N, C-alpha and C positions, 0 to 999 in steps of 0.2 A: 791631630787637633788637640787643643787645650782641654784638659780634664780636671775640673774642680771637684773636690770632695763634697759630698752632700751630707756627711755626718753632721756638719754644721752648715745650714743653708747660707749661700752667699748673700752679702748685704746688697740690696737693690740700689741702683743709681737713682738720683733725683729724677732723671728722665723716665724711669720705670714708674715711679709714683705719679709723674705727670701723665703718663699714658693711662693709668688707672682713673685719674680724674677726668680725662677726656672721654674715656669709655663711659663713665657714669653720666656725664653731662649729655652725651649723645643718646644714651639710653633713656634718660628722663625727657629729653627733647622729643624722641620718637613716641614716648608714652603720652605726653601731655600737650604737645604742640603740633607735630606733623610726623606721620610715619610713612616710610617708603614702601609700604605693603598695603594691600586692600582689605585686610581681614578685620581690623579693629581690635579692641581689647579681648574679645571672646574667642579669637582664633578660628581654626578651621577643622578641628577634629572632635568637636562637641565635648571637649574637656570641661568647659564651663558648666554644662548641664550635668555631666557625670559628677563633678565635684559638689554641686549643689545637692544632688541626691545623697551622696555620701555624708555631707555635712548635716543633712536632716535625719541621719540615722538609717537611711535605706541601704539595702545591699547593693554592691557593685553590679550593674545590670548588663554586663557584656564581657566577652573574651576577645573582642576585636582589637582592643588595645590593652596593654598591661596596666596595673593599678598605680604605678609609681607617681605619675604626674597628677592624676586626679586626686590622689590622697594628699599630695603636696598642696594643691589648691584648697582642698576641703578643710585643711587645718586653719587656713586664714579665714575662710568663709564661716567656720564655726565660731571663731573669735570675733571677727569684725563684721560679719554679715556679708551680703552680696555686694561687695565692693572690689571689682576686679583689679582696680589700680593698686591695691595693697600688695598682692603677690607679685604684680608686675614690677613694682618698685624694688621688692626684695630680689627678683630676678636680675634687674639691672644692677643692683648692688653686688650680687654675687658675680655677675658677669664682669664687673669692673675690676675684680681681683685677677682676672685672666692674665693680664700682663705680668703680674707677680709670679703666677704659676709658670708661665712661659719662660720668664727670665730664669727662675730657679732651675727648671729642667734643662734649659738651653746651656746653662753654665756647666752642666755635667759633661758637655762634649764640645762646647764652643768657647772662644775667647770672649772677654767681657764686652767689647764694643759690638760684636755681632749679636750677642745675647740681648743687649740693650736695644739694638735695632729690631730684633724679633719682637720684643715686648712693645715697642712703639708701633710696629705694624699691627699688632694685635689690638692695641688700644684704639688705633685710628681707623682701621679698615676691616675689622672682623665682621663677617656676615652674622655672626652670633649675636651681635648687638642689635641687629634688626629683629631677630626672632625673640630677643628678650623683651620686646615691647608688645608681644601678643601671646595669648595663652596657647603656647606650643611647647612640647617637651624638650625642644632642642637646647635651650639655654641652660637649664638645670642639668640635662644629660651631659653636655659638653663640660660643665664645671665638675661634675662627678668624675668624668673620664680623665680630665687633666689632673685632678686631685689624686686619682688612683695612680696615674703615671708617675707623678712626683713622689708619691708615697712609695712606689716600687723602687725608685732609685735610692731613696733613703733606706729602705729595707735591705737592699743589696749592700750598701756601704756600711750600715751598722750591723749587718748580719744578725738581725733581730726578728724572731718569729712573730712578735706582736705587730710589727709593721707589715709583715706579710699577711697577717690576719686582717689588718685594716684594708690592705689592697683588695683582698677577697671580698670583704663587705662592700666596698665602694664599687667594684666592678659588678658584683651581683646586683646591687641597687641600680647601677647604670643600665643594665639589661632590662630592668622594669620600666625604664623610660624610653629606650630604643632597643627593640628586640634583637636587631642584628649584632649587638655587642655581646651576645650570649657566649661567643667563642673567645672573647678577650681574656677571661680568667685562665683558660687553658693555654692560650698563647703566652701569657706572662709566666705562668708556671713552667711551661716547657723551656722558655728562654732562661729562667733562673736556674733550672736543673742542668741545662746544657752548659751554661756559662761556667759553673763550678760543679764538677761532677763528684760531689761528696755526699755522704749519707745525711749530713746536717742540712745541706742545701736541698736535697730531695725531700726531707721532712718538712722544710719550710715551704717548698712548692706545694706539698700536700695540704699544709695548713691553709694556704691561699685558696686552693680548690674547695676545701671543706667549708671555709667561711663564705665563699661565693655561693656555694650550694645552700648554706644556711639562710642566706638572704632571699633565696628563691623558694625555700620550702613552704612557707605559708601559702603562697599563691598556687604552688603545685598541689598541695593538699586540698585547697578549696576547689580547684578545677577537677581533681580526681573524684572528689565526693559528688560533684555535679554530673560528671560525664563518664567516669570510669576510664578516662584517658589521662596520660601524663602530658600536660601542657605547661611548659616552664615559663612561657612569656605570653604570647597571644596566638590566635588562630589566623592572623592576617597573612602569614607567609604563603598560604595556599593560593589566595587570589592574586597576590603579588607575582608569584611564579607564573600563574596562568596568564596574567597580563604580559609578562615578559615573553612568553611563548607566542603571544599574538603579535607582538611588535618585532616581526622578522620580515625579511624580504621586502616586498613593495610597501609593507606597512610598518617599516622600521621606526618611523617617527610618530605614528599614531595607531593605536589598536582600534580606534573608533570605527575605522572603515574596513576592518578585517571581517569578512562574512562569517568566519568561524566563531565570532563572538556570540552568535545565536545559540550555541550549545550551552551557554551558561544556564539557560532555562531547562529544567528536566522534563522529559516526556511524561513521567509518572509521578504520583505523590508517593514518596518513599523515604526511607532512612537507611543509612549504612551502619547505624549503631544497634548492634544485636544484643548487647549485654546490659542495657538499661531499660527501664520501663518506658512505654510509649505514652506520651502525654496528649490527651484529647481534651479540647476545650470547646465550649459552645455557649450561646447566649439565648436566654428566654426573653422574648421581646413583647409578649402580649401585655398591653397597657391596662387591660381591665382587671386582670387577676394573675398573680404569680402562680406557677404550678405547685401542687402539693408535694410532688416528687419528680426527680429527674434521675434516670438511670441509663447505663450503657450496657448493651448486650454484645458479646463478641465470640468468635471462634476462629480457628485457623485452618489452613489446608492440611495440617498434620493432625489436628485434633478437632473433630467436628462437634464436640460437646459445647453447647451454647452456655456461656456463663454471663452473669449479670453483675455489674459493678455499681457501687454508689459513689458519689463525688468524694474526692479527697480534699477538695477545697471549694468553698462557695464565696465569691466576691460579688455581693449584690445579686444580680441575676446571671452572673457568669459562673459556669460550672466547669470544674477541672476533674478529669478522670485519669487514672494510670493503668494501662493494660500491662500486665507483667511482662518482663523482658523475655522474648522468645529464645534468645541464646543461639540462634541459628538463622539461616535464610528462611523466610516465611512469607505467606500471604495472610493478612489479617482481614477478617470481615467483621463489620460492626454496624450497629444502628443505635439510635437513642430513643428512649421512651419517656414521655412526660405524662404525669398523672394530674387530673384536675378535680376541683371540688364537686360534690354531688350537685346535680342540677345545672352544671356548666355545659357548654356546647358539646363537649366530648369528654368522656371519662378518661380515656387514654389516647395518645397520639404518638405515632412513630415518625422518626426522621432518619432517612427519607421516607416518604409516605408508604412505600411498599414494604418497609421494614425488612424482615428476614428474606423476603422473596427477591429483593434487589437492594442489598445493603451497600454501604460504603466499602471501598476496597483500599487497603493500604499495604504497601510492599516493604519488606525488610530484606535488603540485599546490598552487597558490596559491588555489584555490577552496575556501574554508573552510566554506561553508554549502551547497554544491551536491552533486549526485550524482557521486561520483568513479568509480563502478563502470561505466565506459563500455563494458566488454566483457562484462558480465553474469557476472562471476566469483563474485559473492556474492549470497545472498538477504538483503535488508535492508529497512529501513523505507521506502525509496523504492519498492521493489517493492510493498510493501503499499499505499502511497498510490496508485500507478498502477493496480493491480488494482481498488482500491475506486472510483477515478474512472471506470474502464472500466465497472464494474457500475452506477454511479450516472448517469453522463452520456455513456457510450458512447465515451470517449476511447480511442485505440489504446494498446496495451501493447507497449513495446519488448521484444524478446527473448522474446516469448510462447512460442515453441517451446522455448527453453532452460528456461524455468520449467516448462513441461509435462513436459519430459524429467526434471526433478527431482521431479515429482509435485505441483507447485503450480499450481492452476488458478484460484483465487479468493483474495480478500483475507483472508477468515476463515481459510481453510486455511493461507495464508502465515503468519498470526499464530500459529496452532497449531504449525506446524513450527518457527518461530523460538523459541517458548517451551517446546518439548518438553524440551530438555536441562535446563531449570530446574524446570518444573512436572510433568514426566513425563505420566501419563495425564490429569491435570487440564487439560493444555494444550488438549484437544479442546473444552473448554467455557469457554475464557478470554474469548471475546467474548460478552458477555451481550446486547448490542443493537447493531444497525447501522442507522442511518437517515440520510436525506438530504432536502434540499429544493433549491430553485433556487439558494440562496446558499452552503450548506455541507453537509458530510458529517460525521457524528459516530459514532465508535466508543465504546462503553461496555464496560468490562471487569469481570470478576467481582469484583475488589477495590474497585470503585467509582470507579477512575480513568477518565480519558477522553482521547480524541484527536480534535480537531476539524480538518478539512481544508477550507479555503475553496475555493469554486468558482474564484475568481481566484487562481491559484497560479503563482508564477514559478520553481518548481523549487528553492526554498530551504527547508532544514529549518526555518528560523526563521519561515516562513509558517504553520507548524502551531501549534496550541495544545495543550499537553500538561499533564496534572495528575499529581501525584506518585503513584507506584505502578507498576503494570504498564506503563502508558503510557511512563513514563520509562525503564524497563528495555528496552522494545521499541525505543526510539530507538537504543540502543547495542548491540543484539544483531544479530549477522550470522553466517551459515553459508556454507560453501563449496558452491556449486551443483555443482561437479565431484564433491565428496564425496557429495552427495545423489544424484547420478546413478550413482555407482560402488557396486555392491552390496558389494564387499569393504570399502569405507570405512565402511559402516554397521554392520559387525560389531563387537562389543566387542573392545577391544584386549587380547590375552592378557597375563597378568602378567609373563611373561618378556620380552615385547616392551616393555612399559612401562619396565622396568629399563634396557634398552639404548637407549632413545630419549634425545634431548636435551630437558631440561625447562627451564621458566622462560625460554622464548625471548622476547626483547624486541628491539625495533628503535628506534634513536635515543632511548634512554632515558638515555643519559649526559647530564650537565647541559649540556654545550656544544652539544648538538643539541636537547634538549627545551626548554630555557629560551628560546633565541632564536626557535624555532618558535612557542612559546606566546605570546611577545610579538606576533608577527604575527597569531596567531589571536585573541587578545584585542582587538587593534586592529580587526580585521575585525568582531568581535562588537559592539564599541563603535560603529563607524560604522553598522552595521546598525540598532542601537537608536536612534541619533541620527536616522537617515533616517526612521524610523517616527514619531518624535515630537520634531521639532526644537524646537518651542516649549516643550514640557515640559522638555527638556534645558536650554534657556536660562534658564528660570525657576528650575530646580533649581540651576543654577550661580550665579545671582544670590543665591539663598538661602544657598548654601555660602560665598559670598564674605564674608558676615556671620557665618555659623555658625562659620567658621574661628577666630574670636576668642572663642568661647564654649564652655564645657564643658557638655555636655547629656547627663547620665546617664539611665539607665532601668533598670527592674527586669527588662527582657526580656533573657534570657541570650543570645539570638541577635543582639542589637543592641549590647550593651555588656558588658564583663567584669564578673562578679559576684564579690564577695569580702566578708569580714566588715565590717559597717557600711558597705557600699558605698552604700546609699541615702543615708545621712547625709553621707558624703564627697562624693558627687555633688551633693547639694543645696547643701552649703557651697561647693564649688568653682564651681558655676554662679553662685551669688550673687557670689562674689569676681570671677569673670571678667566678669560683667555690670557690676559697679562699675568694673573696669578699662576696659571698652569705653566706658562712658558718659563717664568722665573723659577718656579719650583723645579722644573726639569733641569734647568741650568744649574741651580743650587745643588741638586742631587748629584749631578756629574762632578761638580767641583768638590763637594764633600767626599764623595767616594774616592776620587783620585788622591785627595790629601790623606786618606786612610784614617785609621782610628776605629776602635770597636764601638765607640759611642754612636756612630751613625746607623748602626744596624737596628737598634731597638725602634727609633722613630720611623724608620723606613718599613719595618715589619708591621707596625701598627697602622701606618697609612695604607700599606698594601693589603691588609686584611679587609679593608672596606670594599674595594672592587672585587676581591675574591668571593666575599659573601653576598654582595649585592648585584654584581653584573648579570647573573642569570634572571633577575626579577626586574620589574618595572622600577626605574630609578629616576631621580632628578637631583640637581645639584645640592638641594637642601640636605640630602643625606650625608654629604661630605663635610658639613659644618663641624661635626664632631672632631675630625682630625685636622681641621683648618689651622688651629694653633700650632700643630706640629709642622704643617706645611710652611707657615710663616718663618720658621727657623731656617728652612732651606731657602726660602725667598730672601731672607736676610743674608745668607751665605752668598747667594747669587749677586745681590746688590753690592755687597762688600767687595766681592771679587771683581765685578765690573768697574766699581769706583777705583779700586787699586790699579786695575789695568789702565784706566783712563789717566790716572796720575802718572803712571810709568810712561805712558805714551807722550804725555805733555812734557815730562822731564826730558825724554829722548829728543823730542822735537826742539825743545829749548836749547839742548846741548848742541844739536846739529846746526841750529840757526846761529848760535853764538860762534861756533867753529867757522861757519861759512863767513860770518862777519869779519 
């Protein structure tokens, strides 16, 4: 194939400029007149709210998404105020240069007519133009990505380390808009080093990697200071992988109906972060008088010395405490104490009311699916399971004396006690049937839900089979065994005591504790699902590697977003995406048969997408980043088909003339 030097960029054709104009007009049309998406200007990932917070000087309040796009928007909000159309117009303008970028890169391995056609396709039919009209990171990310690809070809041709540094910065920034691009700098560096195996090129590849890392360093440092973990982009990969493991087998098209989704909710209140302080928060709500003091007392299963903490921060009547990092697996016991002015109803009050006799319990453990209640502090579903297994198969019950002291002697009774706060007197009859055989034990509940316990049980909550209803509620319900044993704790709390207690007590619910912990939890859930059905996961990933390039709508509101005319929009979009994919495959075959080293780089970049994304939950939107590269192969296919048609027409005309 034709190879144009990029030391000096090729001069674009008038049609390329025309494609840029068309792209800009379409973008502005989608912004101000009519958009073929249901999200409006503010998009669907809460970037609008995040950007407003940043523009107002507030710290970035999450790790679920990287900082890149929110800070891009925040710059405009700080200058122009809350006017979403301003950054959207800038997005549309940047997106309108995509035909130029496509043409310039396509000319490195395609002839001019095919490169011009690729630019025209980009200007007319790019899905990126649709996303440029809403606050989504796709448009800017794609522009950064294609700029980096073009800069990479220039760096190789000019043999200039400064251009390799620019590639590193651009790809590092792109990963802060779309985290799955985190591997692109490594891919480009490896390609450059293998292409010319010299010390100079190896040094240039190292410059690329270092500059990409430099673009990530501020975010990595910020996250490490907050969590003690190295998080280069976001924590969202964990939940995405878990979603991918749920969409296997009969649930290939929707995780919403997979019963294993119930295990997203934990049995216990716990954290897997051992090396950072535990953040406890609570609210004083008494309207008559704020407390004169609020403190937190705590101890652990390893150190029974009771220690008292004062708040590290007070926001109005909300108090924040930090229990020192345990540095290991631990059980933390704590309660709060409020002090009141002289002559008030109570001089001091503890939360919970029993204080040290029946404190709150919090677990620190990396065992995301097992029984963390190693000292029998709580009545929970694991106790129900063990009591049921004892009745069915004679297995011993740990802490049986403690359970009896709390008035729990059997599995049915344990369920009734756990459900009593929710169902009141009806809790006595919540278990409608309990039966077992040699292989499993089955609870059936009054609402029709069920819980199945296999005989072969490894102590994991995910070994159980639970259906929606009381069974799901039972899984996350727990009560303090000390409170059940304490007669005073079972009495109703007087109204004057309620006022003086601390309410809305939460532990590690600030984003820099909750989100990294949930990353670990989701990863554990995903690994557990893969372990149970590795072949199903592999087959589902193979399906998603292709599905990534297709839009596949549905009328099921649990599977796809529904909006006006969504059925028709999904049908049309699926048809278009299938045409794109078919032509891309044809173009790839044609380009590969023609040979030339230029075809390798765009194919590697396109292939990197399904390699990194196929294991997780995917949709066609994720492929928008490499769609400009795919248009190049589509242009090859259209050109080849057109030439074949012309040859066929000439042959037919020649035969017809000869016959005449």
